[in-house]
N, C-alpha and C positions, 0 to 999 in steps of 0.2 A: 395354800396349795391343796390341802386335804379337803376344805370346804368346797373349793372349786370343782375338784374331781367328783365329790359326792353330788353336786348340783348336776354335773354332766351325766353321771350315772342315773340319777332320778329322771332327767329329761329323756334319756334313751329308753328307760323302762316304761315310761308313760307312752311311748311310741311303740311299744311291743318288742323292744330289742335290749339285749344287754349291751353294755359299753363295748365289750370285746367283739360282739357281733357287728356293731356299727363300724368299728375299725377295720374289720373283715372286708368291708366294701371298698377299701382303698387298694389300688394297684401299685405294687412296690418294684416294679421293673420299668425299663424305658419303653416308651410307646411302640407298639407294633400291631399289625393287623390281627393277629391271633388273640390278643388281649380283648379286643371287641367281640370277637366271636365267642370267647369262653364265658362272656356273660350269661350266655344260654348254653353252656357246655353239656352236652349230652341230649339236648333238645332240638338240634337242627335235623331237617329232613334232607335238605338239598347239599350236593357237592358243588363248590364254587368253580367257575370256569377258567380257562387259560392260565394266566400267570398267577392266579390265586388257587389253583387247583390243589396244591400241596397243603393248604391250610386245612386244619382239622375242623370239619362241621359235619354235614351228613353225607349220604351216599347216592341219593337220587339225583340224576342228571337233568334237573329242571331248567339249568341254564343253557343246555344244549338239547333241546326237546324237539324230536322229530315231528311231533304234532303240530308244533307252532310253525315249522318250515312248510309242512303240508297244507296248513290253513292259509298261510301266506300265498302259496301257489294257487290255491282255489280262489282267492279273492283278488288275485292280481297284485299282491304285495301289500306291505303296510306303509309303504313310503308315502309321506306326507299326509298320513291319516290321523285324525283325532280319535283316540282310542279311549274307552272307559274299560277298565279291568276291575272285575268283582272277585274280591278275595285273593290278593296277590301272594299270600302266605309268606314267602321269604325273597320275593322280588326276581325270582328266576325268569319268569315269562316277561316281566317288565323290562329286565335287562335285554332279553331277546327282541322285544318290540322296538326299543331304541336302537339296537343294532341293526335292525332291518328298516330303520328310516322313518319311524312314527314321528309325526309332527309333535305330538304331545301324548302323554298317558296320565289319566286321572285314575289312580289305584286306591279302591276303597276296602279297608281292612276293619273288621269288627273285633278281632282277638287282639288284646293289648300286647301280648308278647310278640305275636306275628308282625304287628305293626312296627315295634321297636326293632325287630330283626330286619324288616324292610329298610328302616333308616339306617341300620348299620351297613347293610349291603350298599344302599345308595351312596354313602360315604367312601366305602372302601373301593368300589367300582367306578365311581365318578359319574353316576347318573345325572343328567342336567335337564332332561325334557320330561321327567316324570315327577308327579306330586303324588305324596301318600297321604291319605287322610284317615283318621280314625273314626269309625262309626258303623252303623248298619246300612248296608247298600239298599236294601229294600226300602227302608224309611226315606233314604235319599231319593230313589227312583219315583217314589209316590208323590214327593213334593217337587222335584226339580223340573225345570223347563229346558234345560241344557240338551243340546243335540250332539251326537257323535257319529263319525263314520262307521266305527266298528265297536261292538261289545265283546269282550273276552270273558267268558264265563266257565273257566276250567275248574273242575272239582268242587263246584258249589251247588248245582241243581239238586243232587241227592241229598243235600244237607238242609233243604228248606221245609218249612212248615207248610207252605203252599206253593209247589214248584210251578204250577200252572200260572199263578199270579205273577211270579218272576219272569216267565216267558213273555207274558202280556206286557210288563212294565219294560222289558227290554226292547219290545217291538215299538214302543211309543218314543224312545230316545235314539234308537240306532238303526242305520239302514241294513247293517250286515251284522251277523253274530257268529261267534265260534263257541261251541258248547262241547266240552268233555265231561262225560258223566257215567256213573253206574246206573243201571236200570233193573227193573224187576222182571225175572223170567222164572215163572213157577216151576218148571221142570228142573232148571239148573240150581236154583236156590234150594229146593227141597231135596236135592241129591247130595248137598253138602251140609252136614250136621252143624258144623260151626256157624254157617250163615243162617240156616233155617231157624236156629234157636233165637235169632235176633228179630225176626218178623212176626207180625200178627196182621190181620186183615182178611179180606180186603174191605176198603171203605168207599162207597160210591159218593162221588162229589159232582158239583156243577158250579163253574166258576165263569161269570161273564158269557154265559151261554154255552160253554164247552163242557160237555158231560165226560167224565173220566173216573178212574179208579186209582186209589192210593193205597199203599202198603206201608204201615208203620214199621220203621226200624229203630231199635233201641241200641245205643252205644255200648252200654255196659261198662266193663272195666277201662275201657279205652279213654274215659274222661279222666282217669287218675294219672295219665302220663302228662308231664310237663310240657311236651311238645304237641299235645292234642291239637289237631286241626280240623275238627269237625264244626258242626253248627252250634248255636248259643243256647241249645235246649238238650235235655237228656235223650231226645229221640228226633227223627226226621221222618219225612214221608217220601218214598220213591214212587215213580211211575214206570209203566211198562215201555219198551222199546217203541212200539207201535204208537202209543198214545203221546209219547214225547214228540214224535215226528208229526202226528196229527195236530198236536197243540201248536207247534211252530207254524204249520200251515195255516191254522185257523186265525192265527194273529199276524198273518201277512207275510211270512217268510215262504214264498211259494216255491223257490228253488233251493233244494237241499242236496248237499253232497256228503256222503258217509265214508269215513275212514277209521282205521285203528280199531276195528271191532274186535273184541276179545271175550267170547262167552265163558272162557276158563279162568279169567283173572281171580286171583285168590280172594279179592275182597268183593267179588261179585260181577257179573257181566257188564261190559262197558263199551263205549263207542265214542267217536269224535264226530260232531256234525258241524258243518258249515252251512249257514242259511243266509239268503240275500232276497231281496225283492226283484 
């Protein structure tokens, strides 16, 4: 028995854990929904909806997001639409897309923990028309020939290394787009010390014929939080409001509707844009 224990302990240590830590991975109470959520205890952003609202997760109401309802109204609804969702985070918007009748949702998430959270939500809430895949959506869009009715890109554009490229790639795969994003506004950013310290720039760029300016944003200590939901680098590049709109038009989204504009958002100016051909 002692020899067997020693062997188990050696195997555990070779994988970077003590035997006690390995055994800590077991749940010793009957199955319940909170057990699954507690795998990422303290790292959730979203509050779950409806019958699951009392479960302990996050506080942001992404499962009941007015921006998605507004976007649906602008586009004539999501019913029977094939949607590609970039960066689903914790599947809040995915849940809403299904609830609003989307025919299918392909949700692409690069963050491993966020991907696993989406799978937990898919199981708890019974999502049946959504598929979550783990990987980089820019790489996917560069290679894929799939076509979709709508692309939902909420909270991702300002995390890009090349935001203009993302808009171009979306235009090649989707007829309609929903973008919620922060943007760079010189006067607003420079008036807030906590934001101004994170930026450098400007950097002039030209992508596929579109000339624009980027502003480098450094995440800083935010990357140390287990629930970090930014991009896959230590920094990203923001665009200005005017150039985001110009870029969308340049790549074919001629009709743009704007809502939920908030110049005083604590994390920087932001707005929601719906674009269609």
